[in-house]
VODRENFI-468018 format. One line per field, with one value per residue (C-alpha): residue number from 0; x, y, z. Coordinates in steps of 0.2 Angstrom, whole numbers, plus 2048, in hexadecimal, padded with zeros to 3 digits. Each point is the difference from the previous one (the first is absolute). Layout:
N
k = c(NUM|...) $
xx = c(X|...) $
yy = c(Y|...) $
zz = c(Z|...) $
END
This chain:
490
k = c(0|1|2|3|4|5|6|7|8|9|10|11|12|13|14|15|16|17|18|19|20|21|22|23|24|25|26|27|28|29|30|31|32|33|34|35|36|37|38|39|40|41|42|43|44|45|46|47|48|49|50|51|52|53|54|55|56|57|58|59|60|61|62|63|64|65|66|67|68|69|70|71|72|73|74|75|76|77|78|79|80|81|82|83|84|85|86|87|88|89|90|91|92|93|94|95|96|97|98|99|100|101|102|103|104|105|106|107|108|109|110|111|112|113|114|115|116|117|118|119|120|121|122|123|124|125|126|127|128|129|130|131|132|133|134|135|136|137|138|139|140|141|142|143|144|145|146|147|148|149|150|151|152|153|154|155|156|157|158|159|160|161|162|163|164|165|166|167|168|169|170|171|172|173|174|175|176|177|178|179|180|181|182|183|184|185|186|187|188|189|190|191|192|193|194|195|196|197|198|199|200|201|202|203|204|205|206|207|208|209|210|211|212|213|214|215|216|217|218|219|220|221|222|223|224|225|226|227|228|229|230|231|232|233|234|235|236|237|238|239|240|241|242|243|244|245|246|247|248|249|250|251|252|253|254|255|256|257|258|259|260|261|262|263|264|265|266|267|268|269|270|271|272|273|274|275|276|277|278|279|280|281|282|283|284|285|286|287|288|289|290|291|292|293|294|295|296|297|298|299|300|301|302|303|304|305|306|307|308|309|310|311|312|313|314|315|316|317|318|319|320|321|322|323|324|325|326|327|328|329|330|331|332|333|334|335|336|337|338|339|340|341|342|343|344|345|346|347|348|349|350|351|352|353|354|355|356|357|358|359|360|361|362|363|364|365|366|367|368|369|370|371|372|373|374|375|376|377|378|379|380|381|382|383|384|385|386|387|388|389|390|391|392|393|394|395|396|397|398|399|400|401|402|403|404|405|406|407|408|409|410|411|412|413|414|415|416|417|418|419|420|421|422|423|424|425|426|427|428|429|430|431|432|433|434|435|436|437|438|439|440|441|442|443|444|445|446|447|448|449|450|451|452|453|454|455|456|457|458|459|460|461|462|463|464|465|466|467|468|469|470|471|472|473|474|475|476|477|478|479|480|481|482|483|484|485|486|487|488|489) $
xx = c(7B6|7F5|7FC|806|7F3|806|7F3|7FF|802|811|805|7F9|809|811|7FE|7FC|80F|80C|7F8|801|812|805|7F8|80B|80F|7FF|7FF|80F|809|7FE|806|80F|803|7FF|80A|80E|800|802|80F|809|7FE|7FE|811|7FF|7ED|805|80D|7F3|7F3|80D|804|7EE|7FC|80D|7FA|7EE|804|80B|7F3|7F2|80C|800|7EE|7FD|7ED|802|7F7|7F2|7FE|800|7F2|7F6|801|7FF|7F1|7F7|804|803|805|80E|80A|7FF|805|80F|805|800|808|810|803|7FE|80A|80F|7FF|7FF|80F|80A|7FA|803|812|802|7F7|80C|80F|7FA|7FC|812|806|7F5|805|812|7FD|7F7|80E|7F6|80A|806|7F5|7F0|805|802|7EF|7F8|809|7F9|7EF|801|802|7F0|7F6|806|807|7F5|7F1|800|7FA|7F4|7F7|7FD|7F7|7F6|7FA|7FA|7F6|7F8|7FB|7F6|7F9|807|806|800|812|807|7F6|807|812|7FE|7FD|80C|80E|7FD|801|810|808|7FA|808|810|800|7FE|80F|80B|7FB|802|810|806|804|801|7F8|809|7F9|7EE|802|805|7EF|7F7|80A|7FB|7EE|800|807|7F2|7F3|807|7FF|7EE|7F9|808|7F8|7EF|801|805|7F2|7F1|802|80A|810|80D|804|80F|7FC|7F5|80F|801|80B|7F4|7F3|80C|7FD|7EE|803|80C|7F5|7F1|809|80C|7F2|7FA|811|805|7F1|805|812|7FD|7F4|80D|80D|7F3|7FD|813|808|7FE|809|80E|802|801|80D|80B|7FD|7FF|807|7F9|7F9|7F4|7FB|7FC|7F5|7F7|7FD|7F8|7F3|800|7FC|7EE|7FF|807|7F6|7EF|801|7FE|7ED|7FC|80C|7F5|7F0|808|808|7F0|7F7|80D|7FA|7EE|805|80A|7F1|7F5|80B|7F5|7F1|801|7F1|806|812|7F8|7F6|810|80A|7F3|7FF|812|802|7F3|808|812|7FC|7F5|80F|80E|7F9|7FB|811|80A|7F6|802|812|804|7F8|808|811|80B|7F9|801|812|805|7F7|805|811|807|806|80F|7F4|7F4|806|7F8|7EE|7FF|805|7F3|7F3|804|803|7F0|7F6|80A|7FC|7ED|802|80A|7F1|7F7|80F|802|7EE|802|811|7F8|7F1|80B|80B|7F2|7F7|810|804|811|80A|7F6|801|813|802|7F6|80A|810|7FB|7FC|810|80A|7F5|804|812|801|7F6|80B|810|7F9|7F9|80C|810|7F8|7F2|807|7F3|7F2|804|7FF|7EF|7FA|806|7F7|7F0|800|804|7F3|7F2|806|801|7EF|7F7|808|7FD|7ED|7FE|809|7F5|7F0|805|802|7F2|7F4|7FB|7FD|7F9|80B|7F9|7F3|80E|80B|7F2|7FB|813|803|7F2|804|812|7FC|7F5|80E|80D|7F6|7FD|813|804|7F4|807|812|7FA|7FB|811|7FA|80D|801|7FC|7F0|7FC|803|7F1|7F5|804|7FD|7EF|7FB|806|7F6|7F1|7FF|804|7F2|7F3|803|7FD|812|7FB|7F2|7F4|809|811|7FA|7FA|811|808|7F6|804|813|7FF|7F7|80C|80F|7F9|7FD|80E|807|7F0|7FE) $
yy = c(7D6|80B|7F9|80A|808|808|809|807|811|7FD|7F8|80F|80C|7F7|7FE|813|805|7F4|803|813|7FF|7F4|80A|80F|7F4|7FA|811|806|7F0|803|812|7FA|7F2|80C|80E|7F4|7F5|80E|807|7F0|7F8|7ED|7FA|808|7FB|7EE|800|808|7F3|7F2|806|802|7EF|7F8|80B|7FB|7EE|802|80B|7F3|7F2|809|7FE|7ED|802|807|811|7F7|7F4|80F|808|7F0|7FA|811|804|7F1|805|813|800|80C|7F2|7F5|80E|804|7EE|7FE|810|7FF|7EE|804|810|7F7|7F1|80C|80A|7F0|7FA|812|7FF|7EE|805|810|7F5|7F3|80E|806|7EF|7FD|810|7FB|7EF|807|80C|810|810|809|80F|7F5|7F7|811|806|7EF|801|812|7FB|7F1|809|808|7F3|7F1|805|80F|7F9|7F0|80B|80C|7F1|7F9|810|800|7EE|805|80E|7F5|7F4|80D|806|812|802|813|801|7F5|80A|811|7FA|7F9|811|809|7F3|803|813|7FE|7F5|80D|80E|7F6|7FC|813|804|7F3|807|812|7FC|7F6|7F2|7EE|7EF|7FD|810|7FB|7F0|809|80A|7EF|7FB|811|7FD|7EE|807|80D|7F2|7F6|80F|805|7EE|7FF|810|7FB|7F0|808|80D|7F7|7ED|7F8|803|7F3|7F4|7F5|7F6|7F6|7FB|7ED|7F4|7F2|809|801|7EE|804|810|7F8|7F1|80B|80D|7F6|7FA|811|807|7F4|805|813|7FD|7F5|80D|80E|7F5|7FC|812|805|7F1|808|810|7F5|7F4|80F|808|7F0|7FC|812|811|80D|80B|7F2|7FD|813|7FF|7F1|808|80F|7F4|7F7|810|800|7EE|803|810|7F9|7F0|80B|801|7EE|801|80E|7F5|7F0|808|807|7EF|7F5|802|7FC|7F1|7FA|803|7F6|7F1|7F0|807|7FA|80A|810|7FD|7FC|810|80A|7F8|803|812|802|7F8|80B|810|7FC|7FA|80F|80B|7F6|7FC|811|807|7F3|803|813|800|7F3|80B|810|7F9|809|812|7FD|7FB|80E|80E|7FA|7FA|806|7F9|7F7|7F4|7FE|7EE|7FB|803|7EE|7F9|80A|7F9|7EF|803|80A|7F0|7F6|80E|7FE|7ED|803|809|7F0|7F6|80B|7FD|7ED|801|80C|7F4|7F1|809|807|7EF|7F6|7F8|808|7F0|7FB|811|800|7F0|807|810|7F7|7F6|810|808|7F1|802|813|7FE|7F3|80A|80F|7F6|7FA|810|80E|7FA|801|80D|80B|80B|7FA|7EE|805|808|7F1|7F4|80B|800|7ED|7FC|80C|7F7|7EF|804|809|7F2|7F3|80B|802|7ED|7FC|80D|7F9|7EE|807|80B|7FC|808|813|807|80B|7FD|80F|80B|7FC|803|811|806|7F9|809|810|7FE|7FD|80F|80B|7F9|805|811|802|7FB|80C|80E|7FC|802|811|803|804|801|7F1|80A|805|7EF|7F7|808|7FF|7EE|7FD|808|7F5|7F0|804|805|7F0|7F6|807|7FF|7EE|7FC|7FF|809|7F9|80A|7FB|804|811|803|7FA|80C|80F|7FB|7FF|811|808|7F9|805|812|800|7F6|80E|802|7ED) $
zz = c(895|7F5|7EE|7F2|7F5|7F0|7F6|7EF|807|806|7EF|7F7|80B|7FF|7ED|7FF|80A|7F7|7EF|802|806|7F2|7F3|805|803|7EE|7F9|80A|7FC|7ED|802|80A|7F3|7F1|808|806|7F1|7F4|80A|802|7EF|7FC|807|812|800|7FD|80E|80C|7FB|802|812|805|7FA|80B|80F|7FD|801|80F|809|7FE|806|811|802|7FD|802|812|7FB|7F8|80F|80C|7F6|7FF|812|808|7F5|807|812|802|813|804|808|7F1|7F4|80B|801|7ED|7FD|80B|7FB|7ED|801|807|7F5|7F1|805|801|7EF|7F9|805|7F9|7EF|7FE|802|7F4|7F3|801|7FD|7F1|7F8|802|7F9|7F0|7FE|7FF|7FE|80F|7FC|7FF|810|809|7FB|806|810|804|7FB|80A|810|7FE|7F6|80A|812|804|7F7|80B|80E|7F6|7F8|812|805|7F0|802|812|7F9|7F3|80D|809|7EF|802|7EE|801|808|7F2|7F3|807|800|7EE|7F9|80B|7FB|7EE|803|809|7F3|7F2|80A|802|7EE|7FB|80C|7F7|7EF|804|808|7F1|80B|7FC|804|811|806|7FA|80A|80F|7FF|801|80F|809|7FC|807|810|801|7FD|80F|80B|7FA|803|811|805|7FA|809|810|800|7F8|803|80F|809|7FB|80F|7FC|80F|7F5|7F6|800|7F6|803|7F6|7F1|7F9|7FF|7F7|7F4|7FC|7FE|7F6|7F5|7F4|7FE|7FF|7F2|7F6|802|7FC|7F1|7FA|802|7F7|7F3|7FC|800|7F7|7EF|806|808|7F1|7F4|80B|7FF|7EE|7F8|804|80C|7F2|7FB|812|801|7F0|807|811|7F8|7F9|811|809|7FA|807|811|802|7FA|80B|80F|7FC|804|80F|807|7FE|806|80F|806|7FD|808|812|7F9|7F7|80F|80C|7F3|800|802|7F7|7EE|7FA|807|7F8|7EF|800|805|7F3|7F2|804|801|7EF|7F9|806|7FC|7EE|7FE|804|7F8|7EF|7FA|807|7F6|7F0|801|804|7F3|7F2|807|804|7F3|803|813|800|7F4|809|812|7FE|7F0|7EF|809|808|7F1|7FE|810|7F8|7F9|811|809|7F4|806|812|803|7FC|80D|80C|7FD|803|80F|808|801|805|80F|805|800|809|80E|801|803|80D|80A|801|806|7EF|800|7FE|7F1|7F8|803|7F6|7F2|800|800|7F1|7F8|804|7F8|7F0|800|802|7F3|7F3|804|7FE|7EF|7F9|806|7F7|7EE|804|80E|809|7F4|806|812|7FD|7F7|80D|80E|7F6|7FD|812|807|7F5|806|812|801|7F8|80B|810|7FB|7FE|810|80A|7F8|806|812|803|7F2|7EF|800|7EF|7F5|7EF|800|807|7F2|7F3|807|800|7EF|7F8|808|7FB|7EE|7FF|809|7F4|7F0|808|803|7EE|7F9|80A|7FB|7EE|805|807|811|80E|80C|80F|7F9|7F9|811|80A|7F1|7FE|812|800|7F1|809|810|7F6|7F6|810|809|7F2|7FD|812|807|810|80A|80B|810|7F9|7FB|812|806|7F4|806|812|7FB|7F8|80F|80D|7F5|801|812|807|80A|80A|804) $
END
């Protein structure tokens, strides 16, 4: 068997593909969110958010870490027979799990006595987001194992375009939330067909003779710790919405989720970087020195992105909400000012979680996240009744801080110390300069969409001037830009 060599060029290429597509995806997601939210209003937005939270949890429960295990193991041995064996067995397992998860979701919706309308929306979304997505996500895990991120990247943009088109049809037709949910189902079906065609033409023919039940115990044992980590993360990220839906009305859930839209969109940035790095981390397993260097660089990049983003949005939250969503959602601005800091901290938490999963520390990570979930639920139960959506945001921020610190300490104990102090200092100085600049421009009554690029320029300039970017990193950045501009010719 040939050893697997994964160089910086492939990481840069994959990051460029996913980074470019995610940037477009974020823009399209925001356009879709603004368009649909203004049309539906707080109450219907709350119902949609509640249904999507349940579907997200059920959808991840179909995976149980099988997709991550497929990516990790096939990345280490990329023979076609190995890829096919993992694929067909994981596919069937996930279809069975999806059926079970869908039934359990229906039972829970009944037990919690959600309205018939909310249930109907969740059931329609669940067919696409749980049942069909079980197969689509298996294809995507296979593509990632071969580090062919361009297919995922292309679909990510196409998917958002189709959803935006569907939303426009619903609005122009003066239809309702059920019809909007049906557009999501149609797009999920198109997604499955697209991935199946790509796999057939570009990768390997699916041979179901490799199906073997005796292989399943290994898959379940290996995937379960990784799956628990992912499932707990999804519940952890959705528990605020679910508890608000149980303790408050749909309108407040809708207001909260307008602020949450910024969080859910922006966390795509670390996902891009970490998805591209995952095979590299997995291949470096066993080399503490290499892992420490990867983690230190990852920390620097994610902190450098997250900290200025949080500061800028926190200072501009009110004009952002008012301009984008309208006065009926203005009360979501204070919630956004809290949640955006939780988002920045979650960038680092994602790094530590990905690192633990890629280096076979999934069981320890699962325990850590389970404790964090319990803390998050407890804080939400304590703060939502008296404070409503402000309490949910505060609980999320407190839980993120505690979890990120605990994850960092645990990872250091496992792989050794990797320095972060200088990265924190460089980012903090840049943010302070940027924040002062934003406050100055606000006094001059400059519009927020003019302030943001100017503030970003100030942050980047200060960050570079104080030594935040080394000579080697500048060279890597130039390589990244050069490859991003010439991907089609490579």
